[in-house]
C-alpha positions in Angstrom: 0.1 0.1 -0.3 2.1 3.3 -1.1 2.0 5.9 1.4 1.9 9.9 1.3 5.0 11.7 1.4 5.2 15.2 2.4 6.7 17.4 0.0 9.8 19.1 1.6 9.7 22.8 1.9 13.2 24.6 1.9 13.9 28.1 2.6 15.0 30.2 -0.1 18.9 30.1 -0.6 20.3 34.0 -0.4 23.8 34.4 -1.6 24.1 37.9 -0.1 27.2 37.7 1.3 27.8 41.3 2.9 27.4 42.7 5.9 24.3 45.7 5.6 24.5 48.5 7.8 20.9 50.0 8.3 19.9 53.6 9.0 17.0 55.6 9.4 17.1 56.3 5.6 18.4 53.1 4.2 20.9 50.1 4.0 24.1 50.2 2.9 27.3 48.0 3.0 31.3 49.2 2.7 34.0 48.0 0.1 37.1 48.8 0.1 38.1 50.0 -3.3 41.2 48.9 -5.5 43.3 51.9 -4.2 42.9 51.3 -0.3 39.9 53.6 -0.1 36.6 52.5 1.3 32.8 53.3 -0.5 29.7 52.9 0.6 26.9 51.1 -1.7 23.3 51.2 -1.5 21.0 47.9 -2.1 20.3 48.9 -5.8 24.4 49.2 -6.3 24.4 52.7 -6.6 27.9 54.1 -5.4 27.0 56.7 -2.7 30.2 57.9 -1.1 33.9 57.3 -0.8 36.9 58.2 1.6 40.3 57.5 3.2 38.7 55.5 5.9 35.7 53.1 6.9 34.9 55.6 9.8 34.8 58.4 7.8 32.5 56.8 5.1 30.5 55.7 8.0 30.1 58.9 9.2 29.1 60.7 6.0 26.5 57.7 4.1 23.7 58.4 6.3 23.9 62.4 5.9 23.9 61.5 2.3 21.2 59.0 2.2 19.1 61.5 3.9 19.6 64.3 1.3 18.4 61.6 -1.3 15.1 61.0 0.3 12.1 63.0 -1.5 11.0 64.7 1.4 14.3 66.5 2.4 14.2 70.0 3.2 17.7 71.1 2.6 18.4 72.1 5.4 22.3 70.9 5.0 22.4 72.8 2.0 24.1 76.2 2.9 27.2 77.5 1.7 29.8 79.2 3.8 31.9 81.6 2.3 32.0 82.4 -1.3 33.5 79.6 -3.9 34.0 82.3 -6.9 37.8 83.5 -7.2 37.9 87.1 -7.8 40.9 88.7 -9.6 42.0 91.9 -8.0 42.5 94.7 -10.5 
């Protein structure tokens, strides 16, 4: 007499081997570049910030993700001083 066998269900296999850092504006990961610098990359694969140290990239990436939000009000978009060089005549 044949017996019924229950089909095995397995969890989906994930190939995500990266360590993701989560902030309130999104997730990112840090990767070392070929020139011994560090860069942050979002979940879509877009490069965000490049810096000399991993700590510097960790410090700046959440602010960059904040500025990319649709409801960002421009609170950090100020210029101090002058960016134009005027020659003395």
